Biotite code that builds the C-alpha atoms (Angstrom):
import biotite.structure as struc

atoms = struc.array([
    struc.Atom([-85.930, -35.502, -69.624], chain_id="A", res_id=1, res_name="UNK", atom_name="CA", element="C"),
    struc.Atom([-87.343, -32.807, -72.060], chain_id="A", res_id=2, res_name="UNK", atom_name="CA", element="C"),
    struc.Atom([-88.785, -29.530, -70.767], chain_id="A", res_id=3, res_name="UNK", atom_name="CA", element="C"),
    struc.Atom([-91.810, -29.962, -72.965], chain_id="A", res_id=4, res_name="UNK", atom_name="CA", element="C"),
    struc.Atom([-94.626, -32.212, -73.451], chain_id="A", res_id=5, res_name="UNK", atom_name="CA", element="C"),
    struc.Atom([-94.460, -34.490, -76.652], chain_id="A", res_id=6, res_name="UNK", atom_name="CA", element="C"),
    struc.Atom([-97.583, -35.412, -78.559], chain_id="A", res_id=7, res_name="UNK", atom_name="CA", element="C"),
    struc.Atom([-97.430, -38.104, -81.036], chain_id="A", res_id=8, res_name="UNK", atom_name="CA", element="C"),
    struc.Atom([-100.269, -38.460, -83.644], chain_id="A", res_id=9, res_name="UNK", atom_name="CA", element="C"),
    struc.Atom([-100.799, -40.354, -86.727], chain_id="A", res_id=10, res_name="UNK", atom_name="CA", element="C"),
    struc.Atom([-103.135, -43.215, -88.054], chain_id="A", res_id=11, res_name="UNK", atom_name="CA", element="C"),
    struc.Atom([-103.707, -46.573, -86.541], chain_id="A", res_id=12, res_name="UNK", atom_name="CA", element="C"),
    struc.Atom([-100.727, -48.683, -87.254], chain_id="A", res_id=13, res_name="UNK", atom_name="CA", element="C"),
    struc.Atom([-98.353, -45.823, -88.138], chain_id="A", res_id=14, res_name="UNK", atom_name="CA", element="C"),
    struc.Atom([-95.779, -46.347, -85.531], chain_id="A", res_id=15, res_name="UNK", atom_name="CA", element="C"),
    struc.Atom([-96.917, -43.911, -82.908], chain_id="A", res_id=16, res_name="UNK", atom_name="CA", element="C"),
    struc.Atom([-95.960, -46.385, -79.836], chain_id="A", res_id=17, res_name="UNK", atom_name="CA", element="C"),
    struc.Atom([-92.697, -47.284, -81.430], chain_id="A", res_id=18, res_name="UNK", atom_name="CA", element="C"),
    struc.Atom([-91.853, -43.522, -81.827], chain_id="A", res_id=19, res_name="UNK", atom_name="CA", element="C"),
    struc.Atom([-92.978, -42.784, -78.294], chain_id="A", res_id=20, res_name="UNK", atom_name="CA", element="C"),
    struc.Atom([-90.724, -45.633, -77.064], chain_id="A", res_id=21, res_name="UNK", atom_name="CA", element="C"),
    struc.Atom([-87.696, -44.108, -78.990], chain_id="A", res_id=22, res_name="UNK", atom_name="CA", element="C"),
    struc.Atom([-88.399, -40.664, -77.676], chain_id="A", res_id=23, res_name="UNK", atom_name="CA", element="C"),
    struc.Atom([-88.428, -42.283, -74.054], chain_id="A", res_id=24, res_name="UNK", atom_name="CA", element="C"),
    struc.Atom([-85.135, -44.014, -74.835], chain_id="A", res_id=25, res_name="UNK", atom_name="CA", element="C"),
    struc.Atom([-83.610, -40.788, -75.974], chain_id="A", res_id=26, res_name="UNK", atom_name="CA", element="C"),
    struc.Atom([-84.740, -38.240, -73.713], chain_id="A", res_id=27, res_name="UNK", atom_name="CA", element="C"),
    struc.Atom([-86.569, -40.123, -70.837], chain_id="A", res_id=28, res_name="UNK", atom_name="CA", element="C"),
    struc.Atom([-89.846, -39.221, -69.614], chain_id="A", res_id=29, res_name="UNK", atom_name="CA", element="C"),
    struc.Atom([-93.099, -40.874, -69.295], chain_id="A", res_id=30, res_name="UNK", atom_name="CA", element="C"),
    struc.Atom([-95.303, -42.386, -71.996], chain_id="A", res_id=31, res_name="UNK", atom_name="CA", element="C"),
    struc.Atom([-99.147, -41.801, -71.485], chain_id="A", res_id=32, res_name="UNK", atom_name="CA", element="C"),
    struc.Atom([-101.022, -43.844, -73.996], chain_id="A", res_id=33, res_name="UNK", atom_name="CA", element="C"),
    struc.Atom([-104.345, -41.837, -74.817], chain_id="A", res_id=34, res_name="UNK", atom_name="CA", element="C"),
    struc.Atom([-106.072, -44.986, -75.668], chain_id="A", res_id=35, res_name="UNK", atom_name="CA", element="C"),
    struc.Atom([-105.347, -46.417, -72.253], chain_id="A", res_id=36, res_name="UNK", atom_name="CA", element="C"),
    struc.Atom([-106.376, -43.131, -70.680], chain_id="A", res_id=37, res_name="UNK", atom_name="CA", element="C"),
    struc.Atom([-109.767, -43.168, -72.444], chain_id="A", res_id=38, res_name="UNK", atom_name="CA", element="C"),
    struc.Atom([-110.326, -46.818, -71.573], chain_id="A", res_id=39, res_name="UNK", atom_name="CA", element="C"),
    struc.Atom([-109.705, -46.162, -67.901], chain_id="A", res_id=40, res_name="UNK", atom_name="CA", element="C"),
    struc.Atom([-111.976, -43.127, -67.882], chain_id="A", res_id=41, res_name="UNK", atom_name="CA", element="C"),
    struc.Atom([-114.872, -45.171, -69.538], chain_id="A", res_id=42, res_name="UNK", atom_name="CA", element="C"),
    struc.Atom([-114.351, -48.015, -67.073], chain_id="A", res_id=43, res_name="UNK", atom_name="CA", element="C"),
    struc.Atom([-114.775, -45.440, -64.151], chain_id="A", res_id=44, res_name="UNK", atom_name="CA", element="C"),
    struc.Atom([-118.010, -44.413, -65.851], chain_id="A", res_id=45, res_name="UNK", atom_name="CA", element="C"),
    struc.Atom([-119.020, -48.251, -66.098], chain_id="A", res_id=46, res_name="UNK", atom_name="CA", element="C"),
    struc.Atom([-118.973, -47.939, -69.937], chain_id="A", res_id=47, res_name="UNK", atom_name="CA", element="C"),
    struc.Atom([-117.590, -51.056, -71.762], chain_id="A", res_id=48, res_name="UNK", atom_name="CA", element="C"),
    struc.Atom([-115.980, -51.061, -75.221], chain_id="A", res_id=49, res_name="UNK", atom_name="CA", element="C"),
    struc.Atom([-116.222, -54.029, -77.310], chain_id="A", res_id=50, res_name="UNK", atom_name="CA", element="C"),
    struc.Atom([-112.861, -53.258, -79.247], chain_id="A", res_id=51, res_name="UNK", atom_name="CA", element="C"),
    struc.Atom([-110.080, -50.733, -78.849], chain_id="A", res_id=52, res_name="UNK", atom_name="CA", element="C"),
    struc.Atom([-110.567, -49.234, -82.159], chain_id="A", res_id=53, res_name="UNK", atom_name="CA", element="C"),
    struc.Atom([-113.911, -47.878, -80.913], chain_id="A", res_id=54, res_name="UNK", atom_name="CA", element="C"),
    struc.Atom([-112.649, -46.216, -77.738], chain_id="A", res_id=55, res_name="UNK", atom_name="CA", element="C"),
    struc.Atom([-112.441, -42.762, -79.077], chain_id="A", res_id=56, res_name="UNK", atom_name="CA", element="C"),
    struc.Atom([-115.586, -42.689, -80.740], chain_id="A", res_id=57, res_name="UNK", atom_name="CA", element="C"),
    struc.Atom([-117.378, -44.189, -77.847], chain_id="A", res_id=58, res_name="UNK", atom_name="CA", element="C"),
    struc.Atom([-115.702, -41.617, -75.477], chain_id="A", res_id=59, res_name="UNK", atom_name="CA", element="C"),
    struc.Atom([-116.808, -38.755, -77.595], chain_id="A", res_id=60, res_name="UNK", atom_name="CA", element="C"),
    struc.Atom([-120.279, -39.882, -77.888], chain_id="A", res_id=61, res_name="UNK", atom_name="CA", element="C"),
    struc.Atom([-120.679, -40.759, -74.254], chain_id="A", res_id=62, res_name="UNK", atom_name="CA", element="C"),
    struc.Atom([-118.419, -38.028, -72.496], chain_id="A", res_id=63, res_name="UNK", atom_name="CA", element="C"),
    struc.Atom([-117.780, -35.307, -75.180], chain_id="A", res_id=64, res_name="UNK", atom_name="CA", element="C"),
    struc.Atom([-114.756, -33.372, -76.571], chain_id="A", res_id=65, res_name="UNK", atom_name="CA", element="C"),
    struc.Atom([-114.340, -31.054, -73.466], chain_id="A", res_id=66, res_name="UNK", atom_name="CA", element="C"),
    struc.Atom([-113.716, -34.157, -71.306], chain_id="A", res_id=67, res_name="UNK", atom_name="CA", element="C"),
    struc.Atom([-111.341, -35.515, -73.759], chain_id="A", res_id=68, res_name="UNK", atom_name="CA", element="C"),
    struc.Atom([-109.284, -32.197, -73.799], chain_id="A", res_id=69, res_name="UNK", atom_name="CA", element="C"),
    struc.Atom([-109.432, -31.876, -70.108], chain_id="A", res_id=70, res_name="UNK", atom_name="CA", element="C"),
    struc.Atom([-108.183, -35.475, -69.699], chain_id="A", res_id=71, res_name="UNK", atom_name="CA", element="C"),
    struc.Atom([-105.216, -34.599, -72.062], chain_id="A", res_id=72, res_name="UNK", atom_name="CA", element="C"),
    struc.Atom([-104.429, -31.364, -70.268], chain_id="A", res_id=73, res_name="UNK", atom_name="CA", element="C"),
    struc.Atom([-104.434, -33.227, -66.919], chain_id="A", res_id=74, res_name="UNK", atom_name="CA", element="C"),
    struc.Atom([-101.896, -35.810, -68.235], chain_id="A", res_id=75, res_name="UNK", atom_name="CA", element="C"),
    struc.Atom([-99.725, -33.102, -70.152], chain_id="A", res_id=76, res_name="UNK", atom_name="CA", element="C"),
    struc.Atom([-96.500, -31.912, -68.422], chain_id="A", res_id=77, res_name="UNK", atom_name="CA", element="C"),
    struc.Atom([-92.876, -31.609, -69.084], chain_id="A", res_id=78, res_name="UNK", atom_name="CA", element="C"),
    struc.Atom([-91.414, -34.898, -69.903], chain_id="A", res_id=79, res_name="UNK", atom_name="CA", element="C"),
    struc.Atom([-94.813, -36.457, -70.851], chain_id="A", res_id=80, res_name="UNK", atom_name="CA", element="C"),
    struc.Atom([-95.107, -38.335, -74.110], chain_id="A", res_id=81, res_name="UNK", atom_name="CA", element="C"),
    struc.Atom([-98.761, -38.297, -75.133], chain_id="A", res_id=82, res_name="UNK", atom_name="CA", element="C"),
    struc.Atom([-99.044, -41.374, -77.435], chain_id="A", res_id=83, res_name="UNK", atom_name="CA", element="C"),
    struc.Atom([-102.055, -41.324, -79.600], chain_id="A", res_id=84, res_name="UNK", atom_name="CA", element="C"),
    struc.Atom([-103.707, -38.011, -79.718], chain_id="A", res_id=85, res_name="UNK", atom_name="CA", element="C"),
    struc.Atom([-106.335, -38.137, -82.323], chain_id="A", res_id=86, res_name="UNK", atom_name="CA", element="C"),
    struc.Atom([-108.091, -34.740, -82.370], chain_id="A", res_id=87, res_name="UNK", atom_name="CA", element="C"),
    struc.Atom([-106.524, -31.506, -84.022], chain_id="A", res_id=88, res_name="UNK", atom_name="CA", element="C"),
    struc.Atom([-108.547, -29.286, -81.642], chain_id="A", res_id=89, res_name="UNK", atom_name="CA", element="C"),
    struc.Atom([-106.784, -31.228, -78.614], chain_id="A", res_id=90, res_name="UNK", atom_name="CA", element="C"),
    struc.Atom([-103.483, -30.472, -79.998], chain_id="A", res_id=91, res_name="UNK", atom_name="CA", element="C"),
    struc.Atom([-104.243, -26.953, -80.279], chain_id="A", res_id=92, res_name="UNK", atom_name="CA", element="C"),
    struc.Atom([-105.300, -26.710, -76.723], chain_id="A", res_id=93, res_name="UNK", atom_name="CA", element="C"),
    struc.Atom([-102.176, -28.601, -75.563], chain_id="A", res_id=94, res_name="UNK", atom_name="CA", element="C"),
    struc.Atom([-100.156, -25.911, -77.611], chain_id="A", res_id=95, res_name="UNK", atom_name="CA", element="C"),
    struc.Atom([-102.057, -23.225, -75.779], chain_id="A", res_id=96, res_name="UNK", atom_name="CA", element="C"),
    struc.Atom([-101.594, -24.556, -72.353], chain_id="A", res_id=97, res_name="UNK", atom_name="CA", element="C"),
    struc.Atom([-98.208, -26.380, -72.383], chain_id="A", res_id=98, res_name="UNK", atom_name="CA", element="C"),
    struc.Atom([-94.820, -26.202, -74.124], chain_id="A", res_id=99, res_name="UNK", atom_name="CA", element="C"),
    struc.Atom([-95.569, -28.662, -76.751], chain_id="A", res_id=100, res_name="UNK", atom_name="CA", element="C"),
    struc.Atom([-93.449, -30.608, -79.391], chain_id="A", res_id=101, res_name="UNK", atom_name="CA", element="C"),
    struc.Atom([-95.998, -32.349, -81.879], chain_id="A", res_id=102, res_name="UNK", atom_name="CA", element="C"),
    struc.Atom([-94.766, -35.170, -84.004], chain_id="A", res_id=103, res_name="UNK", atom_name="CA", element="C"),
    struc.Atom([-96.954, -36.685, -86.626], chain_id="A", res_id=104, res_name="UNK", atom_name="CA", element="C"),
    struc.Atom([-96.328, -40.162, -88.111], chain_id="A", res_id=105, res_name="UNK", atom_name="CA", element="C"),
    struc.Atom([-97.618, -40.792, -91.683], chain_id="A", res_id=106, res_name="UNK", atom_name="CA", element="C"),
    struc.Atom([-98.104, -44.361, -93.075], chain_id="A", res_id=107, res_name="UNK", atom_name="CA", element="C"),
    struc.Atom([-98.347, -45.677, -96.692], chain_id="A", res_id=108, res_name="UNK", atom_name="CA", element="C"),
    struc.Atom([-98.973, -49.269, -95.770], chain_id="A", res_id=109, res_name="UNK", atom_name="CA", element="C"),
    struc.Atom([-102.075, -50.968, -97.241], chain_id="A", res_id=110, res_name="UNK", atom_name="CA", element="C"),
    struc.Atom([-104.588, -52.604, -94.932], chain_id="A", res_id=111, res_name="UNK", atom_name="CA", element="C"),
    struc.Atom([-103.921, -50.499, -92.015], chain_id="A", res_id=112, res_name="UNK", atom_name="CA", element="C"),
    struc.Atom([-107.112, -50.280, -89.821], chain_id="A", res_id=113, res_name="UNK", atom_name="CA", element="C"),
    struc.Atom([-109.177, -47.069, -90.165], chain_id="A", res_id=114, res_name="UNK", atom_name="CA", element="C"),
    struc.Atom([-111.274, -45.636, -87.426], chain_id="A", res_id=115, res_name="UNK", atom_name="CA", element="C"),
    struc.Atom([-113.584, -42.537, -86.834], chain_id="A", res_id=116, res_name="UNK", atom_name="CA", element="C"),
    struc.Atom([-110.871, -40.148, -86.465], chain_id="A", res_id=117, res_name="UNK", atom_name="CA", element="C"),
    struc.Atom([-109.235, -40.712, -89.828], chain_id="A", res_id=118, res_name="UNK", atom_name="CA", element="C"),
    struc.Atom([-110.679, -37.334, -90.984], chain_id="A", res_id=119, res_name="UNK", atom_name="CA", element="C"),
    struc.Atom([-108.631, -35.607, -88.487], chain_id="A", res_id=120, res_name="UNK", atom_name="CA", element="C"),
    struc.Atom([-105.095, -36.869, -90.059], chain_id="A", res_id=121, res_name="UNK", atom_name="CA", element="C"),
    struc.Atom([-104.734, -33.940, -92.487], chain_id="A", res_id=122, res_name="UNK", atom_name="CA", element="C"),
    struc.Atom([-105.244, -31.332, -89.840], chain_id="A", res_id=123, res_name="UNK", atom_name="CA", element="C"),
    struc.Atom([-103.044, -33.075, -87.305], chain_id="A", res_id=124, res_name="UNK", atom_name="CA", element="C"),
    struc.Atom([-100.250, -33.269, -90.083], chain_id="A", res_id=125, res_name="UNK", atom_name="CA", element="C"),
    struc.Atom([-100.563, -29.598, -90.794], chain_id="A", res_id=126, res_name="UNK", atom_name="CA", element="C"),
    struc.Atom([-100.265, -28.655, -87.076], chain_id="A", res_id=127, res_name="UNK", atom_name="CA", element="C"),
    struc.Atom([-97.148, -30.732, -86.395], chain_id="A", res_id=128, res_name="UNK", atom_name="CA", element="C"),
    struc.Atom([-93.732, -29.324, -85.718], chain_id="A", res_id=129, res_name="UNK", atom_name="CA", element="C"),
    struc.Atom([-92.378, -32.199, -87.692], chain_id="A", res_id=130, res_name="UNK", atom_name="CA", element="C"),
    struc.Atom([-93.875, -34.950, -89.771], chain_id="A", res_id=131, res_name="UNK", atom_name="CA", element="C"),
    struc.Atom([-92.068, -38.341, -89.355], chain_id="A", res_id=132, res_name="UNK", atom_name="CA", element="C"),
    struc.Atom([-92.986, -40.659, -92.354], chain_id="A", res_id=133, res_name="UNK", atom_name="CA", element="C"),
    struc.Atom([-93.228, -44.330, -92.041], chain_id="A", res_id=134, res_name="UNK", atom_name="CA", element="C"),
    struc.Atom([-89.696, -45.983, -92.003], chain_id="A", res_id=135, res_name="UNK", atom_name="CA", element="C"),
    struc.Atom([-88.747, -49.380, -93.067], chain_id="A", res_id=136, res_name="UNK", atom_name="CA", element="C"),
    struc.Atom([-86.399, -49.897, -90.225], chain_id="A", res_id=137, res_name="UNK", atom_name="CA", element="C"),
    struc.Atom([-85.941, -49.054, -86.503], chain_id="A", res_id=138, res_name="UNK", atom_name="CA", element="C"),
    struc.Atom([-82.658, -47.481, -87.249], chain_id="A", res_id=139, res_name="UNK", atom_name="CA", element="C"),
    struc.Atom([-84.090, -45.183, -89.850], chain_id="A", res_id=140, res_name="UNK", atom_name="CA", element="C"),
    struc.Atom([-86.762, -44.065, -87.609], chain_id="A", res_id=141, res_name="UNK", atom_name="CA", element="C"),
    struc.Atom([-84.358, -43.496, -84.671], chain_id="A", res_id=142, res_name="UNK", atom_name="CA", element="C"),
    struc.Atom([-82.168, -41.369, -87.104], chain_id="A", res_id=143, res_name="UNK", atom_name="CA", element="C"),
    struc.Atom([-85.080, -39.317, -88.344], chain_id="A", res_id=144, res_name="UNK", atom_name="CA", element="C"),
    struc.Atom([-86.391, -38.713, -84.846], chain_id="A", res_id=145, res_name="UNK", atom_name="CA", element="C"),
    struc.Atom([-82.917, -37.737, -83.216], chain_id="A", res_id=146, res_name="UNK", atom_name="CA", element="C"),
    struc.Atom([-82.492, -35.170, -86.283], chain_id="A", res_id=147, res_name="UNK", atom_name="CA", element="C"),
    struc.Atom([-86.118, -33.624, -85.471], chain_id="A", res_id=148, res_name="UNK", atom_name="CA", element="C"),
    struc.Atom([-85.171, -33.670, -81.698], chain_id="A", res_id=149, res_name="UNK", atom_name="CA", element="C"),
    struc.Atom([-81.813, -31.954, -82.180], chain_id="A", res_id=150, res_name="UNK", atom_name="CA", element="C"),
    struc.Atom([-83.492, -29.265, -84.207], chain_id="A", res_id=151, res_name="UNK", atom_name="CA", element="C"),
    struc.Atom([-86.095, -28.695, -81.646], chain_id="A", res_id=152, res_name="UNK", atom_name="CA", element="C"),
    struc.Atom([-83.606, -28.423, -78.779], chain_id="A", res_id=153, res_name="UNK", atom_name="CA", element="C"),
    struc.Atom([-81.444, -25.934, -80.728], chain_id="A", res_id=154, res_name="UNK", atom_name="CA", element="C"),
    struc.Atom([-84.682, -23.813, -81.414], chain_id="A", res_id=155, res_name="UNK", atom_name="CA", element="C"),
    struc.Atom([-85.671, -23.828, -77.750], chain_id="A", res_id=156, res_name="UNK", atom_name="CA", element="C"),
    struc.Atom([-82.209, -22.480, -76.842], chain_id="A", res_id=157, res_name="UNK", atom_name="CA", element="C"),
    struc.Atom([-82.722, -19.322, -78.939], chain_id="A", res_id=158, res_name="UNK", atom_name="CA", element="C"),
])
C-alpha cells in the first residue's frame, strides 16, 4: 500500500476508474469513488438525483463546495485512491492536508459526455503530478502508470 493518497481526475469517460483499478492492482489500497460518496451524502439528505452526470452539480447547488471539500478530506488517507475528483480547488485542499499523488487522465475520444465540471479540466491538468493520456490498450495504460508510479516512489525516497 502507498504512503500517500492518490487523486485521479479527468473528464467523464476518460478512464479514471480503469486507472484506479490498475493502481489498486499495483500498490493495493482502497478505491473511493467520489460520485458514489456524493450520491450517498445526497441520499442522507433526502435529495434525489435523476442521473449520475448531475450528481456534482446538484451537490454543489444543494450542499456547497465546503461540504464537498470536507467530504473528500474525510475520505483521504494513505492508500486511498480518490476516483473522480472534479474540482481543482479540492485537489489543492487535498495537497495541503495530505501527502498526495494527483494523476490526471486526458481523453481525445469523440462523443464523450460532458458535465458542468468540464471547465475545471484545464486547471486539474495543470495541477497534476502526472498526466496520463488516453491509451488504446490496457497494457499501454498499465505501462504508463507504472512508469509514473516508479518515478514518484523514487522522488519520495529523496
